[in-house]
C-alpha positions as CSV (number, residue, x, y, z in Angstrom):
1,M,-31.2,-1.6,32.4
2,F,-30.9,-0.1,35.9
3,V,-30.9,-3.6,37.4
4,V,-28.0,-4.6,35.1
5,V,-25.9,-1.6,36.2
6,R,-26.8,-2.2,39.8
7,D,-25.8,-5.9,39.7
8,L,-22.6,-5.2,37.9
9,F,-21.7,-2.5,40.4
10,R,-22.4,-4.8,43.3
11,Y,-20.7,-8.0,42.0
12,N,-18.1,-6.9,39.5
13,G,-15.0,-5.0,40.5
14,S,-13.8,-4.5,36.8
15,F,-17.1,-2.8,36.0
16,R,-16.7,-0.5,38.9
17,V,-13.2,0.6,37.8
18,G,-14.4,1.0,34.1
19,F,-17.5,2.9,35.2
20,M,-15.4,5.3,37.3
21,I,-13.0,6.0,34.4
22,L,-16.1,6.5,32.2
23,L,-17.4,9.1,34.6
24,L,-14.1,11.0,34.4
25,I,-14.3,10.9,30.6
26,V,-17.9,12.2,30.7
27,T,-16.8,15.0,33.0
28,L,-14.1,16.1,30.6
29,V,-16.7,16.1,27.8
30,I,-19.0,18.3,29.9
31,L,-16.1,20.6,30.6
32,S,-15.5,21.1,26.9
33,F,-18.8,23.1,26.7
34,F,-17.4,25.6,29.2
35,S,-14.1,26.2,27.5
36,P,-13.0,29.8,27.3
37,Y,-11.7,29.1,23.7
38,G,-13.2,27.7,20.5
39,E,-12.1,24.3,19.5
40,Q,-10.4,25.6,16.3
41,Q,-9.1,28.8,17.9
42,R,-5.3,29.3,17.8
43,R,-2.8,31.6,19.4
44,V,-4.7,31.8,22.7
45,A,-1.8,30.8,24.9
46,P,2.0,31.0,24.8
47,R,3.4,28.4,22.3
48,N,5.2,25.2,23.4
49,E,4.8,25.8,27.1
50,P,5.4,22.7,29.4
51,P,2.7,21.7,31.9
52,S,2.2,24.3,34.6
53,L,-0.5,25.5,37.0
54,E,-1.9,27.8,34.4
55,H,-1.8,25.2,31.6
56,P,-2.0,21.7,33.4
57,L,-1.2,19.8,30.2
58,G,1.0,22.4,28.5
59,T,0.5,24.2,25.2
60,N,1.3,23.2,21.6
61,S,3.0,24.9,18.7
62,L,-0.3,26.3,17.5
63,G,-0.7,28.3,20.8
64,Q,-3.5,26.1,22.1
65,D,-4.1,25.0,25.7
66,L,-3.8,21.2,25.5
67,F,-6.2,20.6,28.5
68,W,-9.1,22.3,26.6
69,Q,-8.0,20.7,23.3
70,V,-8.2,17.2,25.0
71,T,-11.7,17.9,26.2
72,F,-12.7,18.9,22.6
73,A,-10.8,15.9,21.2
74,I,-12.5,13.4,23.5
75,R,-15.9,14.9,22.8
76,N,-15.4,14.7,19.0
77,S,-14.0,11.2,19.1
78,L,-16.9,9.9,21.2
79,I,-19.4,11.6,18.9
80,V,-17.8,9.8,15.9
81,A,-17.9,6.5,17.8
82,G,-21.4,7.0,19.2
83,T,-22.8,7.9,15.8
84,A,-21.1,4.9,14.2
85,V,-22.5,2.6,16.9
86,V,-26.1,3.9,16.6
87,I,-26.0,3.5,12.8
88,G,-24.4,0.0,12.9
89,R,-26.5,-1.4,15.7
90,S,-29.8,0.0,14.2
91,I,-29.1,-1.8,11.0
92,A,-28.1,-5.0,12.9
93,V,-31.2,-5.0,15.0
94,A,-33.5,-4.3,12.1
95,L,-32.1,-6.9,9.7
96,G,-31.3,-9.5,12.3
97,S,-34.7,-9.3,13.9
98,F,-36.7,-9.3,10.6
99,A,-34.6,-12.2,9.2
100,G,-34.9,-14.3,12.3
101,Y,-38.7,-13.8,12.7
102,S,-39.6,-14.0,9.0
103,G,-37.7,-17.1,8.1
104,G,-38.0,-18.7,4.7
105,W,-36.6,-16.9,1.6
106,I,-36.5,-13.5,3.4
107,D,-34.1,-15.0,6.0
108,R,-32.0,-16.6,3.3
109,V,-31.7,-13.4,1.3
110,L,-30.9,-11.2,4.4
111,S,-28.5,-13.8,5.7
112,S,-26.6,-13.9,2.4
113,I,-26.3,-10.1,2.5
114,T,-25.0,-10.3,6.1
115,D,-22.5,-13.0,5.2
116,S,-21.3,-10.8,2.3
117,F,-20.6,-7.9,4.6
118,I,-18.8,-10.2,7.1
119,V,-16.2,-11.3,4.6
120,I,-15.4,-7.7,3.5
121,P,-12.0,-6.7,4.9
122,R,-13.1,-3.6,6.9
123,L,-9.8,-2.0,7.7
124,P,-8.3,-1.9,4.2
125,L,-11.7,-0.7,2.8
126,I,-12.0,2.1,5.4
127,I,-8.4,3.2,4.8
128,L,-9.0,3.2,1.0
129,I,-12.1,5.3,1.3
130,S,-10.4,7.7,3.7
131,F,-7.4,8.0,1.4
132,I,-9.6,8.8,-1.6
133,L,-11.5,11.4,0.4
134,K,-8.4,12.7,2.2
135,G,-9.0,16.3,3.3
136,N,-12.7,16.1,2.6
137,L,-13.8,13.4,5.0
138,T,-15.7,15.0,7.8
139,F,-16.2,13.3,11.2
140,I,-19.9,12.6,10.4
141,E,-19.0,10.9,7.1
142,L,-16.3,8.9,8.9
143,A,-18.9,7.8,11.4
144,L,-21.3,6.8,8.6
145,F,-18.7,4.6,6.9
146,L,-17.8,3.0,10.2
147,G,-21.4,2.3,11.1
148,L,-22.2,0.8,7.6
149,L,-19.3,-1.6,8.0
150,D,-19.9,-2.7,11.6
151,W,-23.4,-4.3,11.7
152,A,-23.0,-7.8,10.2
153,W,-21.7,-9.8,13.1
154,P,-24.2,-8.3,15.6
155,S,-27.0,-8.9,13.1
156,K,-26.2,-12.7,13.1
157,R,-26.2,-12.8,16.9
158,Y,-29.6,-11.0,17.1
159,R,-31.0,-13.3,14.4
160,S,-30.1,-16.4,16.4
161,Q,-31.8,-14.9,19.5
162,I,-35.0,-14.1,17.5
163,L,-35.0,-17.6,16.0
164,T,-35.2,-18.9,19.6
165,L,-37.8,-16.4,20.8
166,R,-40.0,-17.0,17.7
167,E,-40.7,-20.5,19.0
168,E,-41.8,-19.4,22.5
169,E,-45.4,-19.6,23.6
170,F,-45.7,-15.8,24.3
171,T,-44.9,-15.2,20.6
172,N,-47.7,-17.4,19.5
173,T,-50.0,-15.7,21.9
174,A,-49.1,-12.3,20.5
175,V,-49.7,-13.5,16.9
176,Y,-53.1,-15.0,17.8
177,S,-54.1,-11.8,19.5
178,G,-53.7,-10.0,16.2
179,M,-50.4,-8.2,16.7
180,R,-48.6,-7.5,13.4
181,T,-45.0,-8.6,12.8
182,P,-43.3,-5.2,13.6
183,A,-45.3,-5.0,16.8
184,V,-44.3,-8.5,17.8
185,I,-40.7,-7.8,17.2
186,L,-40.6,-4.4,18.9
187,R,-42.8,-5.3,22.0
188,E,-42.1,-8.9,22.6
189,H,-38.6,-9.7,21.2
190,I,-36.5,-6.5,21.3
191,P,-36.6,-6.3,25.2
192,F,-34.9,-9.7,25.3
193,L,-32.1,-8.3,23.1
194,I,-31.3,-5.3,25.2
195,P,-28.6,-7.0,27.4
196,F,-26.9,-8.4,24.3
197,L,-27.3,-5.0,22.5
198,L,-25.6,-3.2,25.4
199,A,-22.6,-5.5,25.3
200,D,-22.4,-5.1,21.5
201,M,-22.7,-1.3,21.7
202,V,-19.8,-1.1,24.2
203,S,-17.6,-3.3,22.1
204,G,-18.6,-1.5,18.9
205,F,-17.8,1.8,20.6
206,L,-14.4,0.6,21.5
207,W,-13.7,-0.5,17.8
208,A,-15.0,2.8,16.4
209,V,-12.9,4.9,18.8
210,G,-9.8,2.9,17.8
211,M,-10.6,3.3,14.1
212,E,-11.1,7.1,14.5
213,I,-7.8,7.4,16.3
214,T,-6.0,5.3,13.8
215,L,-7.3,7.0,10.7
216,S,-7.0,10.6,12.1
217,S,-3.5,10.0,13.4
218,F,-2.5,9.3,9.7
219,G,-4.2,12.5,8.5
220,L,-7.1,10.6,6.8
221,S,-10.0,12.6,8.4
222,E,-11.1,16.1,9.2
223,L,-7.8,17.7,10.4
224,D,-9.2,21.2,11.2
225,R,-11.2,19.9,14.2
226,P,-9.6,18.3,17.3
227,S,-10.0,14.6,18.0
228,L,-7.7,12.2,19.8
229,G,-6.4,11.1,16.4
230,T,-5.9,14.6,14.9
231,M,-4.0,15.7,18.1
232,I,-1.5,12.8,17.5
233,Y,-1.3,13.8,13.8
234,W,-0.4,17.4,14.6
235,A,2.0,16.4,17.3
236,N,3.9,14.3,14.8
237,Y,3.6,16.9,12.1
238,Y,5.4,19.4,14.3
239,Q,7.9,16.7,15.5
240,A,6.9,17.0,19.1
241,L,9.0,14.1,20.3
242,L,12.1,15.2,18.4
243,T,11.9,18.7,19.7
244,G,11.3,17.7,23.3
245,K,7.6,18.7,23.4
246,Y,6.6,15.3,24.8
247,W,3.5,16.6,26.6
248,W,1.8,17.3,23.3
249,L,1.6,13.5,22.7
250,V,1.1,12.5,26.3
251,A,-2.3,14.2,26.5
252,P,-4.1,12.4,23.6
253,I,-2.3,9.1,24.2
254,L,-3.2,9.0,27.9
255,S,-6.8,9.9,27.1
256,S,-7.0,7.2,24.4
257,I,-5.7,4.6,26.9
258,L,-8.2,5.7,29.5
259,I,-11.1,5.4,27.0
260,V,-9.9,2.0,25.8
261,V,-9.4,0.6,29.3
262,S,-12.8,1.9,30.4
263,F,-14.8,0.4,27.6
264,Y,-12.8,-2.8,27.6
265,L,-13.6,-3.3,31.3
266,I,-17.2,-2.5,30.8
267,S,-17.5,-4.7,27.7
268,T,-15.9,-7.8,29.4
269,S,-18.1,-7.2,32.5
270,L,-21.2,-7.1,30.4
271,T,-20.1,-10.3,28.6
272,E,-19.5,-12.0,31.9
273,Y,-22.8,-10.8,33.2
274,L,-24.6,-12.5,30.3
275,D,-22.9,-15.8,31.0
276,P,-25.5,-18.2,32.6
277,R,-22.8,-19.5,35.0
278,T,-22.2,-16.1,36.5
279,R,-25.9,-15.4,36.7
280,L,-26.3,-18.5,38.9
281,K,-23.5,-17.1,41.2
282,R,-25.3,-13.8,41.5
283,L,-28.5,-15.5,42.4
284,E,-26.7,-17.5,45.0
285,A,-25.0,-14.4,46.4
286,R,-28.3,-12.5,46.4
287,A,-30.0,-15.4,48.3
288,A,-27.2,-15.6,50.8
289,G,-27.2,-11.9,51.4
């Protein structure tokens, strides 16, 4: 993994930009743990103050400092996205690897289940579930729903990789040495999936953040806790633009843009890194250097 990051930093300018933005985002998340206020605490600052030295991003109608609210919001949005990605990719790796290695009727059954999840319209289903549970849908429950609906496509990719690895000589050697199926998959095959898993996790992270922002901005998630989506919701609820309090919307929207740009650049860089043609270019550049 370190080699992947090192090569991307050395040969890919887009990755460097995305990674630097990501460091800024991580810094804001760390700062949230040192906030002088609680994330749900109100009336801790003058209401509706524009940006100033004391309040760099201004304050809102609830008497909250928007700088600290943004740090909480980014942290909560990333927790939702991260939890969803871990759930989704864990299911994808488990089912894809087992189906690809087992073959036969097991592969057919698991592939049928995967194909069924692929054709499910995710966005309408998530909106329906969120609307039914409106006001009672916590961030963790939202992450669970997102994860359970975002594993099918990655699972098919991992299955195709395992199908290829299953025919390799080292797999036969592992089987003849007495290794059981789970051990063969975990020790011999999963390491080959790590680069593809990293790329899928970044793209899945991007999707999950977008879904959290979309659903929360419409009031379909836990509104008592700050996230990038709930900040937009409350800004609209108090008519921030109509009353001239533009800074209330600028903070979460700008943060959302930075997150999207960062993960998009990292995702495209990882995809390019896995392309055999760019790998040859890196080898040539390394040999020349």
